[in-house]
C-alpha positions in Angstrom: -0.3 0.3 0.0 2.7 2.5 1.0 4.3 2.5 -2.3 1.1 2.9 -4.3 1.0 5.8 -2.0 4.1 6.9 -3.2 4.0 6.2 -6.7 0.6 8.2 -6.5 2.1 11.5 -4.7 5.2 11.0 -7.6 2.8 11.1 -9.8 1.4 14.0 -9.1 3.8 15.9 -8.6 5.4 14.9 -11.6 2.1 15.6 -13.7 2.3 19.1 -13.2 6.8 19.6 -14.6 8.0 20.6 -17.5 11.2 17.9 -17.5 14.0 20.7 -17.9 17.7 19.7 -17.9 18.9 20.2 -14.9 21.4 17.6 -15.0 23.7 19.8 -13.2 21.6 20.1 -9.4 21.7 15.8 -10.0 24.8 14.6 -8.0 25.3 10.7 -8.3 27.6 10.3 -5.0 25.7 8.7 -2.5 22.3 8.5 -4.2 19.0 6.8 -3.3 15.9 6.0 -4.3 14.3 9.1 -3.0 17.2 11.5 -4.1 16.6 9.9 -7.6 12.9 10.5 -7.6 13.3 13.8 -5.4 15.7 15.0 -7.9 12.5 14.3 -10.6 9.8 16.1 -8.3 12.6 19.3 -9.3 12.1 19.0 -12.7 15.6 17.0 -13.7 15.3 14.6 -16.8 15.8 10.9 -16.8 18.2 11.1 -19.1 20.5 13.1 -17.1 20.1 11.7 -14.2 21.7 8.5 -16.1 24.0 10.6 -17.6 25.2 12.0 -14.3 25.9 7.5 -13.3 27.2 7.1 -17.4 30.0 9.9 -16.7 31.2 8.2 -13.1 31.3 4.7 -14.7 33.3 6.0 -17.9 35.6 8.3 -15.7 36.1 6.0 -12.6 36.2 2.1 -13.2 38.4 2.2 -15.7 41.6 1.7 -13.7 39.7 2.1 -10.6 37.7 -0.1 -9.6 37.7 -2.5 -12.7 33.9 -3.2 -11.5 32.1 -2.8 -15.1 32.0 -5.6 -17.8 29.4 -3.9 -19.7 26.8 -1.2 -20.3 23.4 -1.7 -21.6 23.0 0.2 -24.9 19.6 0.8 -24.8 19.5 3.1 -21.2 19.6 5.9 -22.4 17.2 6.2 -24.6 14.9 4.2 -22.2 15.9 7.5 -20.0 14.4 9.7 -22.4 11.0 7.7 -22.9 10.5 8.0 -19.5 11.3 12.0 -20.0 8.7 11.5 -23.1 6.2 9.3 -20.6 6.3 12.2 -17.8 5.6 15.0 -20.0 2.9 13.3 -21.8 1.2 13.2 -17.8 -0.1 9.8 -18.8 2.9 7.6 -17.2 2.1 4.9 -15.1 5.4 5.6 -12.4 6.7 2.3 -10.6 8.5 2.4 -7.1 11.9 2.3 -9.2 10.9 4.7 -11.9 14.3 6.5 -13.3 16.5 4.5 -10.6 19.5 3.3 -12.5 20.4 -0.4 -11.6 23.5 -2.5 -12.1 23.7 -6.5 -12.9 25.6 -8.9 -11.7 26.8 -10.5 -15.1 25.3 -13.9 -14.5 22.2 -12.6 -14.2 20.2 -12.7 -18.1 19.1 -10.1 -19.6 18.3 -9.6 -23.5 20.0 -6.5 -24.6 23.3 -8.2 -23.4 25.6 -11.3 -23.1 25.1 -13.2 -20.0 29.1 -14.0 -19.0 29.5 -14.6 -15.8 33.3 -13.4 -16.0 34.3 -15.9 -18.5 36.0 -15.7 -21.7 34.0 -18.7 -22.7 31.0 -16.9 -22.1 31.7 -14.0 -24.0 29.4 -14.1 -26.5 26.2 -16.0 -24.7 23.2 -14.4 -25.4 20.1 -14.4 -23.7 16.9 -14.2 -25.7 14.8 -13.2 -22.6 14.8 -11.7 -19.4 15.2 -13.0 -15.7 13.0 -13.1 -13.7 14.1 -10.3 -11.4 15.5 -8.1 -14.1 11.7 -8.5 -15.6 10.9 -7.1 -12.0 12.8 -4.7 -12.3 11.8 -3.1 -16.1 8.3 -3.5 -14.5 9.0 -1.1 -11.3 10.7 1.5 -14.5 14.5 0.6 -13.1 16.5 1.6 -15.5 19.7 -1.1 -16.1 22.9 0.1 -16.6 25.1 -2.7 -16.7 26.4 -5.6 -16.1 28.9 -6.3 -12.7 32.2 -8.9 -12.7 32.2 -11.2 -10.5 33.9 -14.2 -9.2 34.6 -16.5 -12.7 31.2 -18.8 -12.9 30.6 -17.3 -8.8 32.9 -19.8 -7.4 35.1 -17.8 -5.3 34.9 -14.8 -3.2 38.1 -13.0 -4.7 36.0 -11.5 -7.8 38.7 -12.1 -10.7 37.4 -13.8 -13.4 39.1 -14.2 -17.0 36.9 -11.5 -18.8 36.1 -8.9 -16.5 39.9 -9.1 -14.4 40.3 -8.2 -11.0 37.4 -6.0 -9.2 39.3 -3.7 -6.6 38.0 -2.8 -3.0 37.5 0.9 -3.4 38.6 1.4 0.1 42.0 -0.4 -0.4 43.2 -0.6 -3.7 45.3 -3.5 -2.4 42.0 -5.6 -1.2 39.0 -7.3 -2.8 35.7 -6.4 -2.4 35.0 -9.8 -1.7 32.7 -12.0 -4.1 31.3 -13.6 -5.8 29.4 -10.5 -6.3 32.3 -8.1 -5.7 31.7 -5.7 -9.0 28.2 -5.4 -7.6 29.5 -4.0 -4.2 32.0 -2.4 -5.4 30.3 -0.4 -7.9 27.2 0.3 -6.0 30.3 1.5 -2.9 31.5 3.9 -5.8 28.0 5.0 -6.9 27.8 3.5 -9.9 24.4 3.2 -9.3 21.8 3.2 -6.8 21.7 0.2 -6.2 22.9 -3.5 -7.8 21.9 -6.9 -7.7 23.8 -10.3 -7.0 23.4 -13.9 -6.3 24.1 -15.9 -3.3 25.6 -19.3 -2.9 27.5 -19.1 0.3 28.4 -15.6 0.6 27.9 -13.6 -2.3 25.3 -10.7 -1.6 26.8 -10.6 2.0 30.1 -10.5 1.7 29.9 -8.1 -0.5 28.0 -5.9 1.3 30.2 -6.6 4.3 33.5 -5.5 2.2 32.3 -2.0 1.0 30.2 -0.7 3.8 27.0 -1.7 2.1 23.6 -3.8 2.9 22.8 -6.8 1.8 19.9 -9.6 1.7 20.2 -13.2 1.2 16.1 -13.9 1.1 14.5 -16.8 2.4 15.1 -19.9 0.3 11.7 -19.2 -3.1 10.9 -15.6 -1.8 12.5 -14.3 -4.8 13.2 -16.3 -8.3 16.2 -17.7 -9.6 15.0 -18.2 -13.1 17.2 -17.2 -16.0 20.1 -16.4 -13.5 23.3 -19.1 -14.2 23.2 -21.3 -11.7 26.0 -23.1 -8.8 22.7 -25.1 -6.5 19.4 -25.0 -6.6 19.4 -25.7 -3.0 21.6 -22.5 -2.3 21.3 -20.2 -4.8 19.6 -16.8 -4.0 19.6 -13.4 -5.8 19.7 -10.4 -3.6 20.2 -6.6 -3.6 23.4 -4.4 -2.6 22.1 -1.0 -0.9 23.6 1.5 0.7 21.0 1.8 3.0 18.4 -0.1 4.2 15.1 2.0 3.0 16.2 1.2 0.0 16.8 -2.6 0.5 13.2 -2.5 0.9 11.9 -1.5 -1.8 14.0 -3.3 -4.3 13.2 -6.6 -2.3 9.8 -5.5 -2.5 9.7 -5.5 -6.7 12.1 -8.4 -6.8 10.2 -10.7 -4.6 8.0 -13.6 -6.4 4.4 -12.4 -7.2 3.5 -15.6 -7.5 4.4 -19.0 -8.6 7.4 -19.0 -11.2 7.3 -22.5 -13.0 10.3 -21.7 -14.4 12.2 -22.1 -10.9 9.7 -24.6 -8.3 11.6 -23.0 -4.6 8.6 -20.3 -5.8 5.9 -22.7 -4.3 7.5 -22.6 -0.8 6.3 -19.1 -0.3 3.1 -18.8 2.2 -0.4 -17.1 2.3 0.5 -13.7 3.8 3.7 -13.1 2.0 3.6 -13.0 -2.0 3.0 -9.1 -2.4 4.3 -7.9 1.0 5.4 -4.4 0.9 8.8 -4.8 3.2 8.8 -0.4 3.2 5.7 0.3 4.3 6.6 -0.8 8.3 10.1 -0.3 8.2 10.1 2.8 10.7 7.6 0.9 13.3 10.5 -1.7 14.8 12.2 -1.5 17.6 15.4 -2.6 18.9 13.8 -2.1 23.0 12.5 -5.8 23.8 14.2 -8.0 20.9 15.9 -10.9 21.5 19.5 -11.3 19.8 21.6 -14.6 19.7 25.2 -14.3 19.1 26.7 -17.1 17.3 30.2 -17.0 19.5 31.4 -20.3 17.0 31.5 -17.7 14.4 34.2 -15.7 15.4 38.2 -15.8 15.8 39.1 -14.7 18.9 43.0 -14.8 18.0 44.7 -11.6 18.0 46.0 -10.2 14.7 45.8 -7.5 12.6 43.4 -8.9 10.4 40.8 -10.4 12.9 41.1 -7.5 16.0 39.2 -4.3 13.7 36.2 -7.1 13.2 36.1 -8.3 16.8 35.9 -5.0 18.6 33.6 -3.9 15.9 31.0 -6.6 16.5 31.7 -6.4 19.9 30.8 -2.5 20.4 27.8 -3.1 18.3 26.1 -5.3 20.4 27.3 -3.2 23.3 24.8 -0.4 21.5 22.4 -3.0 21.4 22.1 -3.7 24.9 21.8 0.1 25.3 19.5 0.4 23.4 17.3 -2.6 25.2 17.6 -5.4 23.4 18.7 -9.0 24.9 21.6 -10.0 24.2 21.9 -14.1 24.2 25.9 -15.3 23.9 25.4 -19.0 21.8 28.2 -21.2 22.1 27.3 -24.0 20.0 29.1 -26.9 18.4 27.1 -27.0 16.2 27.3 -23.8 14.3 30.8 -24.8 13.3 31.5 -23.3 9.6 34.2 -25.6 8.6 32.2 -29.0 9.5 29.4 -27.1 7.9 30.9 -26.4 4.6 32.3 -30.4 5.0 28.7 -31.5 5.3 26.5 -29.9 4.1 27.8 -28.2 0.5 25.3 -29.0 -2.6 27.3 -27.0 -5.5 29.7 -30.2 -5.8 26.9 -32.6 -6.6 24.0 -29.9 -8.4 26.5 -27.3 -10.7 27.4 -29.4 -13.1 23.7 -30.7 -14.3 22.4 -27.2 -13.3 24.9 -25.6 -15.9 24.5 -27.9 -18.3 20.6 -27.3 -18.3 20.9 -23.7 -18.5 23.5 -24.1 -21.5 20.6 -26.3 -23.2 17.9 -23.5 -23.3 16.2 -22.4 -26.4 16.0 -19.1 -25.3 20.0 -19.0 -24.8 21.3 -18.1 -27.9 25.1 -16.5 -29.3 27.9 -18.7 -29.3 28.5 -20.6 -26.2 29.7 -24.1 -24.8 27.1 -26.5 -24.8 27.8 -28.2 -21.4 30.7 -27.5 -18.3 32.7 -29.9 -19.2 33.4 -28.3 -22.8 33.6 -25.0 -21.2 36.1 -26.6 -19.6 37.9 -28.5 -21.6 41.8 -28.0 -23.3 41.8 -24.3 -26.0 39.5 -22.0 -23.8 40.3 -19.4 -21.5 38.5 -19.5 -18.7 40.2 -19.1 -14.8 40.4 -21.7 -12.3 42.3 -21.0 -9.0 44.5 -23.1 -8.6 43.0 -24.6 -5.1 39.8 -25.1 -7.0 41.3 -27.6 -9.4 40.3 -30.6 -7.6 37.3 -29.0 -6.2 36.3 -28.5 -10.5 37.3 -32.1 -11.3 34.9 -33.5 -8.8 31.9 -31.3 -9.9 32.6 -32.3 -13.8 31.8 -35.6 -12.5 29.4 -34.6 -10.1 25.3 -35.5 -10.1 22.6 -36.0 -7.5 22.2 -39.4 -8.6 25.7 -39.8 -6.0 24.8 -41.9 -2.6 27.0 -39.2 -1.0 24.2 -36.3 -2.2 21.7 -37.7 -0.1 23.5 -38.0 2.8 24.3 -34.6 2.6 20.2 -33.5 2.0 19.7 -35.5 5.4 22.8 -33.2 6.6 21.3 -29.8 6.2 17.9 -30.9 6.8 19.0 -31.6 10.3 21.1 -28.2 10.8 17.9 -26.9 10.0 16.2 -28.4 12.4 18.7 -27.6 14.7 18.1 -23.7 13.7 15.2 -23.7 14.0 15.6 -25.2 17.8 18.3 -22.8 18.7 15.7 -19.6 17.9 12.6 -21.3 19.7 14.7 -22.5 23.1 16.4 -18.4 23.4 12.7 -17.1 22.0 15.1 -15.1 19.4 14.2 -12.5 16.9 17.3 -12.9 15.0 21.3 -14.2 15.5 24.0 -12.0 14.8 27.9 -12.8 14.0 30.1 -11.9 12.0 29.7 -11.7 8.5 33.3 -12.4 7.9 36.1 -13.5 10.9 38.4 -11.0 9.5 39.0 -8.0 6.9 38.6 -8.6 3.4 41.5 -10.4 2.5 44.3 -9.1 0.4 44.5 -9.0 -4.1 46.6 -12.3 -4.8 45.8 -14.4 -2.0 44.2 -17.8 -2.6 40.6 -17.9 -1.2 38.4 -15.0 0.2 39.0 -16.8 4.3 36.9 -16.6 7.1 33.5 -15.9 6.0 30.3 -17.2 7.3 27.6 -17.0 5.1 27.1 -20.8 4.7 24.4 -21.7 7.4 22.1 -19.2 5.6 23.3 -20.7 2.2 22.4 -24.2 3.1 19.6 -23.5 5.6 17.8 -20.9 3.3 17.0 -19.0 6.2 17.3 -15.1 5.4 20.2 -12.8 6.1 21.4 -9.6 6.1 24.1 -7.9 6.0 24.8 -4.5 7.4 27.5 -2.3 8.2 29.3 -2.5 12.0 32.4 -0.8 11.7 35.4 0.2 9.7 39.4 -0.9 10.8 41.8 1.8 11.3 43.2 4.3 8.6 46.3 2.6 6.4 48.3 4.4 4.0 46.1 2.4 1.4 43.0 2.5 3.2 42.7 6.2 4.6 39.4 5.5 6.4 39.9 2.2 7.1 38.3 -1.3 5.6 34.5 -2.4 5.9 33.7 -4.4 8.6 30.3 -6.1 8.5 27.7 -8.5 10.6 24.9 -10.7 9.0 21.7 -10.7 10.8 19.8 -14.3 10.1 16.5 -14.3 10.8 13.6 -16.9 10.6 12.4 -18.6 7.0 10.0 -15.3 6.0 10.4 -12.5 8.1 12.7 -10.3 6.2 10.3 -7.6 7.0 11.5 -8.2 11.1 15.1 -8.4 10.3 14.6 -5.1 7.8 12.8 -2.9 10.7 16.0 -4.6 13.0 18.6 -3.3 10.8 16.7 0.2 10.2 16.9 0.6 14.0 20.3 0.3 13.6 21.2 2.2 11.0 19.3 5.3 12.6 21.2 3.7 16.4 24.7 4.1 14.5 25.1 5.7 11.0 28.1 3.6 10.4 28.2 4.3 6.6 31.2 6.2 5.0 31.9 6.6 1.4 35.3 5.6 0.0 37.4 8.6 -0.3 38.0 9.2 -3.9 34.6 8.3 -5.4 33.9 11.9 -3.3 35.2 13.2 -6.5 32.9 15.7 -8.8 32.7 14.3 -12.2 31.4 16.7 -14.7 28.2 14.7 -16.6 28.4 14.5 -20.6 25.7 15.1 -22.8 25.7 11.0 -23.9 24.3 10.7 -28.2 24.5 7.1 -26.8 26.1 4.7 -24.5 30.1 4.7 -24.0 31.2 1.1 -24.6 33.7 -0.2 -22.2 37.5 -0.1 -21.6 39.1 -2.9 -22.9 40.1 -4.7 -20.3 43.3 -4.5 -18.5 45.6 -8.0 -19.0 47.1 -7.0 -16.3 44.6 -6.1 -14.1 44.7 -10.9 -13.4 47.1 -11.3 -10.8 49.4 -14.0 -11.9 48.9 -16.3 -8.9 45.5 -17.0 -11.3 46.8 -18.6 -14.4 44.0 -19.4 -17.2 42.7 -22.3 -18.4 45.1 -24.5 -16.8 42.3 -27.7 -15.2 42.9 -29.9 -18.3 
């Protein structure tokens, strides 16, 4: 209801405006959905808003962040059509009208290739938008382009054979998290209002944590995965990455499945009363007072190092603030919650990935030149990236099947863990559980893996989990305001509204987020006749520690 009221008020205000070129009045730095719509209220053209973001991308991405793989050639013409609709006073105003959005490049778009960061998929052309992309467009969003990711979303370093290495905008020596690192870094750098990522184990929440952002992995089934390059039917999720909780709530309201999607049977899990929820409506009605929040002690690394101490200090300070605000904090020291043990006993990618990708590559709607199977993608002669420590994993994946005897045991382990997690919530009367998203700071570029991440618990159980900023490390020469630190806030299935309310209260209480220093640069807005082409990637943007095409 509230989103409909907002659309109505926006339409009334815009109907009295003459769209003018007021691009000098719109500042894309730290822009939100509300600030874009305020600019439209004030007479700024949609085309100039889009141009402001394109100007930042063209000036700042290449050689700084390296987060963008491609730009959508239709974005400016769509913006002009939206301007014409507004001028005609006959526009249907959606909650994301003229809001520039970026997409992780494993989400299908009919206007661009979907590459998953792989040179082997550079010419793979979907003819149908992913379900979440269609939902964004129906709500009025303008897709600016696609972001870099860890190749095939198989790690958290955010380096790929097609897109090179994405850099953390807070510290050029470090990765931006992953696998949706391009989405996280681009939002932190104000290249779009928000972005979508995908999350199999950590991959929406980790980039949010590493870039002082908000990222949500929804309950399994709430958001359709149709049209997403898959990793695991059991674990995959799509979620937004934003600079504020308000935008997270609006974005989720838009992409949440409004009905059963026959291409993703997990959407049949959505219970009565959840479909069509407006997560923005009651966002500000929550309170920390009276909430009971569990702290997973086993998800901390209490060893004293420069990489772990800033995380522990920031989260301990946040816990104290929660208690001061009236929340009851319950320590949970349960050996069942051990990240390494959960990964070893519950992770499903090694059984599901090959079959899922083969099905995706065989779809009639997938056009262009592309491998027919995952085995073909990794065949000798192709250029692809597999981190050296992943060679044995990929070889196992290429032989893996859901018919393997071990697969049934893994599913049983997941069910046992899920039952135990429900029992933990019930035993302590918890509203949410918190823990560090990553036990240590984001790793340095060239590291073997994005170690220390805690996202697996939500990844395998399907519980919703929200990452939000909790602090920064001390400033250094390479990180002038420090390196972002984030926590995860996990709830019971279908409690996204409550999680968002709690996150909204924490956001108001702490005001943690700060933009990277260099992104404060003012970039003059160009008047584009057409969307600029992305510059070729620097061949040196892939660290030498990550060789291409050495699997076979």
